[in-house]
C-alpha positions in Angstrom: 27.9 -9.9 -26.7 30.0 -12.2 -29.1 33.2 -13.4 -27.5 35.0 -12.4 -30.7 34.6 -8.7 -29.6 37.9 -7.5 -28.3 38.0 -6.5 -24.6 38.5 -3.0 -23.6 42.2 -2.1 -23.0 43.6 -2.1 -19.6 47.0 -0.2 -19.4 48.8 -1.2 -16.3 52.5 -0.1 -15.3 54.8 -2.2 -13.4 54.3 0.2 -10.5 50.7 -0.2 -10.6 50.8 -3.9 -10.8 53.1 -4.0 -7.7 50.8 -1.6 -5.8 47.6 -3.5 -6.8 48.8 -7.0 -6.0 51.7 -6.6 -3.8 53.7 -8.8 -6.3 57.0 -8.7 -7.8 57.6 -7.7 -11.4 60.1 -9.6 -13.5 61.0 -8.0 -16.8 61.3 -4.5 -18.4 59.9 -1.7 -16.3 57.2 0.3 -17.9 53.5 -0.1 -19.0 51.8 -2.9 -20.8 48.3 -2.6 -22.5 46.3 -5.8 -21.7 43.3 -6.9 -23.6 41.3 -9.5 -21.4 42.6 -12.4 -19.4 42.4 -16.1 -19.6 43.6 -19.3 -17.7 43.8 -21.5 -20.8 46.9 -21.0 -23.0 44.6 -22.2 -26.1 42.3 -19.3 -25.8 45.1 -16.5 -25.5 44.6 -13.6 -27.8 47.2 -10.9 -28.7 47.6 -8.8 -25.6 46.1 -11.2 -23.1 47.0 -11.5 -19.5 47.6 -15.2 -18.9 46.9 -16.3 -15.2 48.8 -19.5 -14.2 46.5 -21.5 -12.0 47.9 -24.5 -10.3 45.0 -27.0 -10.2 44.6 -30.7 -9.1 45.3 -32.1 -12.5 47.0 -29.1 -14.5 49.3 -26.5 -13.6 49.0 -23.2 -15.6 52.8 -22.5 -15.0 53.7 -25.4 -17.4 51.8 -23.6 -20.1 53.2 -20.1 -19.8 55.6 -20.3 -22.6 52.9 -21.6 -24.9 50.5 -18.6 -23.8 53.3 -16.3 -24.6 53.7 -17.8 -28.0 50.1 -17.3 -28.6 50.2 -13.6 -27.7 50.1 -13.3 -24.1 51.5 -9.8 -22.9 51.9 -10.4 -19.2 52.0 -13.6 -17.2 50.6 -13.7 -13.6 52.1 -16.4 -11.7 53.0 -17.7 -8.1 56.6 -18.7 -9.1 59.4 -17.0 -11.3 59.4 -18.1 -15.0 61.6 -17.6 -17.7 59.5 -16.2 -20.6 59.9 -13.3 -23.1 57.3 -11.1 -21.5 57.0 -9.6 -18.1 55.9 -11.9 -15.2 54.1 -10.4 -12.1 54.9 -13.0 -9.4 52.4 -13.1 -6.6 51.7 -15.2 -3.5 48.2 -16.1 -4.7 47.3 -15.9 -8.5 43.5 -16.1 -7.9 43.5 -13.2 -5.3 45.7 -11.1 -7.6 43.4 -11.7 -10.7 40.6 -10.5 -8.6 42.5 -7.4 -7.6 43.5 -6.6 -11.2 39.8 -7.1 -12.1 38.7 -4.7 -9.3 41.1 -2.1 -10.7 39.7 -2.6 -14.2 36.2 -2.1 -12.9 37.2 1.0 -11.0 38.5 2.6 -14.1 35.6 1.5 -16.2 33.3 4.5 -16.6 29.9 5.0 -18.4 28.2 1.7 -17.9 25.6 0.4 -15.6 26.9 -2.6 -13.8 24.5 -5.3 -12.7 25.1 -8.0 -10.2 23.1 -11.1 -10.0 23.0 -14.1 -7.5 20.3 -16.4 -5.9 19.8 -20.0 -5.1 18.0 -20.7 -8.3 17.5 -19.0 -11.8 20.7 -16.9 -11.8 21.5 -17.8 -15.3 17.9 -17.6 -16.6 17.6 -14.1 -15.0 20.9 -13.1 -16.5 19.7 -14.2 -20.0 16.5 -12.2 -19.7 18.2 -9.2 -18.4 20.7 -9.4 -21.1 18.0 -9.5 -23.8 16.1 -6.5 -22.2 19.3 -4.5 -21.9 20.2 -5.1 -25.5 17.1 -3.2 -26.4 18.7 0.0 -24.9 22.5 -0.4 -25.5 25.5 -2.5 -25.9 25.6 -5.4 -23.4 28.3 -7.5 -21.8 27.3 -10.4 -19.7 28.8 -13.5 -18.1 29.1 -16.4 -20.4 28.8 -20.1 -19.5 29.6 -20.9 -15.8 32.0 -18.1 -15.2 30.4 -17.0 -11.9 33.0 -18.1 -9.2 36.3 -16.6 -7.7 38.1 -17.1 -11.2 35.1 -16.6 -13.4 33.9 -13.2 -12.3 37.4 -11.6 -12.6 37.8 -13.1 -16.0 34.3 -11.8 -17.1 35.0 -8.3 -15.8 38.4 -8.1 -17.6 36.7 -9.4 -20.8 34.4 -6.3 -20.9 34.6 -4.6 -24.4 34.8 -0.8 -24.4 31.8 1.3 -24.7 29.4 -1.0 -23.1 26.3 0.6 -21.6 25.4 -2.4 -19.4 27.4 -5.1 -17.8 25.8 -8.2 -16.2 27.9 -10.3 -13.9 26.4 -13.5 -12.5 27.9 -14.5 -9.1 27.6 -18.2 -7.6 28.7 -19.2 -4.0 29.0 -22.3 -1.9 30.2 -20.7 1.4 29.5 -17.4 3.5 31.8 -14.5 2.4 32.0 -15.6 -1.2 29.4 -13.1 -2.7 30.9 -10.4 -0.5 34.2 -11.0 -2.3 32.8 -11.3 -5.7 30.6 -8.2 -5.3 33.6 -6.3 -3.9 35.3 -6.8 -7.2 32.2 -6.2 -9.4 30.9 -3.1 -7.5 27.5 -3.2 -8.9 25.2 -0.3 -9.5 22.3 -2.7 -9.2 21.9 -5.9 -7.4 19.4 -8.8 -8.3 18.8 -11.8 -6.0 16.7 -14.3 -7.9 15.7 -16.6 -5.0 16.5 -17.9 -1.5 16.4 -21.7 -1.2 18.0 -24.8 0.1 21.0 -24.8 -2.1 24.6 -25.5 -0.9 23.5 -26.2 2.6 26.7 -28.1 3.3 28.4 -24.6 3.1 25.8 -22.2 4.2 24.4 -24.5 7.1 20.8 -23.3 6.9 18.4 -21.3 5.1 19.1 -18.2 7.2 22.7 -18.9 6.3 21.7 -18.9 2.6 19.7 -15.6 3.0 22.5 -13.7 4.8 25.2 -15.0 2.4 23.1 -14.0 -0.8 22.4 -10.7 0.9 26.0 -9.9 0.9 25.6 -8.6 -2.7 23.3 -5.8 -1.5 26.0 -4.4 0.7 28.0 -3.4 -2.2 25.2 -2.1 -4.5 25.4 1.6 -5.3 22.0 2.5 -6.6 19.4 -0.1 -6.3 18.5 -3.7 -5.0 15.8 -6.1 -6.3 14.7 -9.5 -4.7 12.3 -12.2 -5.8 10.4 -13.9 -3.1 9.7 -16.8 -5.5 9.1 -19.9 -3.5 9.5 -18.4 0.0 5.9 -19.1 1.0 6.6 -22.8 0.3 9.8 -22.6 2.3 7.9 -21.2 5.1 5.5 -24.1 5.2 8.1 -26.8 4.7 10.8 -25.6 7.0 8.9 -23.6 9.7 10.7 -20.4 9.0 9.0 -17.1 8.4 9.4 -15.9 4.8 9.5 -12.4 6.1 12.4 -13.2 8.4 14.2 -14.7 5.3 13.4 -11.5 3.4 14.6 -9.3 6.3 17.9 -11.3 6.6 18.6 -11.0 2.9 18.1 -7.2 2.8 19.7 -6.2 6.1 23.0 -5.1 4.7 21.4 -3.2 1.9 22.4 0.4 1.6 19.2 1.2 -0.4 15.5 0.2 -0.1 15.0 -3.2 -1.7 12.3 -3.8 -4.2 10.8 -7.2 -3.4 8.7 -9.2 -6.0 6.0 -11.0 -4.1 3.3 -13.6 -4.9 0.8 -10.9 -5.5 3.0 -9.1 -8.1 2.8 -12.2 -10.3 0.1 -13.2 -12.7 -2.0 -16.2 -11.7 -2.2 -17.1 -15.3 1.5 -17.4 -15.9 1.8 -14.3 -17.8 4.4 -11.6 -17.7 2.6 -8.3 -16.8 3.7 -5.0 -18.0 2.3 -1.4 -18.3 1.7 -2.1 -21.9 0.1 -5.6 -21.8 0.8 -9.2 -20.8 2.4 -12.3 -22.6 3.6 -15.7 -21.5 7.4 -16.3 -21.3 8.9 -18.7 -23.8 10.6 -20.4 -20.9 8.2 -22.9 -19.2 7.2 -22.9 -15.6 5.6 -20.5 -13.1 9.1 -19.9 -11.7 10.2 -18.4 -14.9 7.2 -16.0 -14.7 8.7 -15.0 -11.3 12.1 -14.5 -13.2 10.7 -12.4 -15.9 8.7 -10.3 -13.6 11.8 -9.6 -11.7 13.6 -8.5 -14.6 10.7 -6.3 -15.9 10.9 -4.6 -12.5 14.5 -3.8 -13.1 13.6 -2.6 -16.6 11.1 -0.2 -15.1 13.8 1.2 -12.7 16.2 1.7 -15.7 13.3 3.4 -17.7 13.6 1.1 -20.6 10.6 1.1 -23.2 8.0 -1.1 -21.7 6.9 -2.7 -24.8 10.5 -3.5 -25.9 11.3 -4.9 -22.4 8.2 -7.1 -22.3 8.9 -8.7 -25.8 12.6 -9.1 -25.0 11.9 -10.9 -21.7 9.1 -13.0 -23.1 11.3 -14.1 -26.1 14.5 -15.0 -24.0 15.4 -18.7 -24.4 16.8 -21.1 -21.9 20.5 -22.1 -22.1 21.6 -25.7 -22.4 20.9 -27.9 -19.4 18.3 -25.5 -17.7 15.0 -26.8 -18.6 15.8 -26.6 -22.2 13.0 -28.2 -24.3 13.5 -30.5 -27.2 10.2 -31.1 -29.0 10.3 -34.3 -31.2 7.3 -35.5 -33.3 6.0 -37.4 -30.4 7.8 -36.8 -27.3 9.1 -33.7 -25.3 12.3 -33.8 -23.3 13.1 -31.3 -20.7 16.9 -31.0 -20.2 17.4 -29.6 -16.7 20.6 -31.4 -16.0 23.0 -28.5 -15.3 22.3 -28.4 -11.7 19.7 -29.1 -9.0 18.4 -28.5 -5.4 15.1 -29.1 -3.9 13.4 -26.0 -5.1 14.5 -26.3 -8.6 13.6 -30.0 -8.5 10.0 -29.1 -7.4 10.0 -26.4 -10.1 10.9 -28.9 -12.7 8.4 -31.4 -11.6 5.6 -28.9 -11.8 6.4 -28.0 -15.3 6.3 -31.6 -16.1 3.0 -32.0 -14.2 1.4 -29.5 -16.5 2.2 -31.6 -19.6 -0.7 -33.3 -21.5 -0.3 -37.1 -21.8 2.2 -39.5 -20.4 4.9 -37.9 -18.3 8.1 -39.4 -16.7 10.6 -37.9 -14.2 14.2 -39.2 -14.5 16.0 -37.8 -11.4 19.5 -38.1 -9.9 21.1 -37.0 -6.8 21.5 -33.4 -5.5 24.8 -32.3 -4.1 26.0 -30.2 -1.3 22.8 -30.5 1.0 24.8 -31.2 4.2 23.0 -33.2 7.1 19.7 -32.7 5.6 20.6 -34.4 2.4 18.4 -37.6 2.9 15.4 -35.8 4.1 15.5 -33.3 1.2 16.0 -36.0 -1.3 13.0 -37.7 0.2 11.0 -34.5 -0.2 11.7 -34.6 -3.9 10.3 -38.0 -4.2 7.3 -37.1 -2.3 6.7 -34.2 -4.5 6.8 -36.4 -7.6 4.3 -38.8 -5.9 1.9 -36.1 -4.9 1.8 -34.9 -8.5 1.1 -38.3 -9.7 4.4 -38.5 -12.0 5.9 -41.8 -12.8 9.7 -41.8 -11.6 13.0 -43.3 -12.6 15.9 -42.6 -10.2 19.5 -43.0 -11.1 21.8 -43.5 -8.2 19.3 -41.6 -5.9 17.7 -44.1 -3.6 16.3 -41.4 -1.1 14.4 -39.9 -4.0 12.8 -43.3 -4.6 12.1 -44.0 -1.0 10.4 -40.6 -0.5 8.3 -41.4 -3.6 7.2 -44.8 -2.2 6.7 -43.6 1.3 4.5 -40.8 0.0 2.2 -43.5 -1.7 3.8 -43.4 -5.3 3.2 -46.5 -7.1 5.3 -46.1 -10.4 8.9 -46.1 -9.5 12.0 -47.7 -10.8 15.5 -47.2 -9.2 18.7 -47.7 -11.0 22.3 -47.4 -10.3 23.5 -47.7 -13.9 22.7 -45.1 -16.5 22.8 -47.7 -19.5 20.1 -49.9 -17.8 18.0 -46.7 -16.9 18.2 -45.6 -20.5 16.9 -48.9 -21.8 14.1 -48.7 -19.4 13.3 -45.1 -20.5 13.0 -46.0 -24.1 10.8 -49.0 -23.3 8.5 -46.5 -21.5 8.3 -44.2 -24.4 6.8 -46.9 -26.6 3.5 -46.4 -24.9 2.9 -43.1 -27.0 3.7 -39.4 -26.8 5.6 -38.8 -23.4 6.9 -35.7 -21.9 10.2 -36.5 -20.0 12.1 -34.4 -17.3 15.8 -35.3 -16.8 17.2 -33.4 -13.8 20.0 -33.8 -11.2 23.0 -32.1 -9.8 25.9 -31.6 -12.1 27.9 -34.3 -10.6 25.3 -37.0 -11.7 26.0 -36.1 -15.4 22.5 -36.8 -16.5 23.3 -34.8 -19.4 24.5 -38.2 -20.8 21.0 -39.5 -20.6 19.5 -36.6 -22.6 22.3 -37.0 -25.3 21.8 -40.9 -25.5 18.1 -40.6 -25.4 18.0 -38.2 -28.3 20.3 -40.5 -30.2 18.2 -43.6 -29.3 15.0 -42.0 -30.4 16.3 -41.0 -33.7 18.1 -44.6 -34.4 14.8 -46.4 -33.6 12.9 -43.9 -35.7 10.5 -43.4 -32.9 10.3 -39.8 -34.2 10.2 -38.4 -37.7 13.8 -37.5 -37.6 13.4 -33.9 -36.8 13.1 -32.0 -33.6 12.9 -28.4 -32.4 14.8 -26.8 -29.5 13.0 -24.0 -27.4 
């Protein structure tokens, strides 16, 4: 759904606003017709709600007057402001924004709402599900990284009228966050893409991850779907039964959960449908799992099987999520948006399947808690076992794990410029597949950007490339 499409109207009276949020209404008493919401005064459109969030660097209250000048019809604030439109003053703007979104969702009838969460694959599954739903009707889905306590309400409030499917992605770092986001979204269908060692600093353990992700299922009205992708590996590596993780994830569900298991997925890396089979455009066996999960949801929704299969197979990765740049000689896999041990392993396996020279460029993973060093070492060991040459950037534990596992081709850097120079030198040996991956905080997308520029400048390639 294009962001140029106007959100559905949300008529709210001063009495409604006070009842929903417990806030104080400053301005003329009556009704206001809102069209979407934003935190950014520059993105205000006529009729928007402008929510004043006080951040570490910027306080939205300071931009309220600009927002009103750009067309805001109501300002949500935690202090009284002197502007020419009503101000709804509340104790906590973020909470009030969620309360308003929850009321918008309660009133929005006629659509099937789908909530998606998981340790890995949330955005990929969202894009696959969006493509499949678009074959059957008008779709609205989360854009960008709007999947937290602010992004989910904004996504909901931006839903256009007459949508038949609304897909909301939900992320979390701590227990209770998915419960909160799902209570706002009130999904008909819940999808959990994976359970893995992500955000362990907040969740504490894999069982904590399973229980936290499973909070989504508690709020689902009709059906729940879970991918068991990677759970057998978790069982071997962490000495925890996969079935126990599945049970913990599903324990709060009000409905039977459809679990996509290893035996449901083709050994030939093909998406399997009642009408045939085909490979997904997105590389990697993990994306076969993702696609099979979406096809199972499509079967439940009684979509046309052939249309669903083609839509899922054709879905393309978004920037930073194993997006592939094909040059005349080289291939770059840009997987820099985020990382945890499971997604690192998945990326390395995709790289291992490439023909010719290969090179992994890896940075640190965040929010892994007490197990951070051990988990970083496990990634290095995985690269060594796959026989992949390695360059690390400010990730000494990955390099250590690689060497301890017998890896013999590793260079460790603390400086991205020095690493880039070494990478470009390595590419002179001939056609090479390069994986660049780390958590967002490492900002290795700079490496991808600079590497592409460097290749073009040095005419290592013909001057053209394709993006898959």
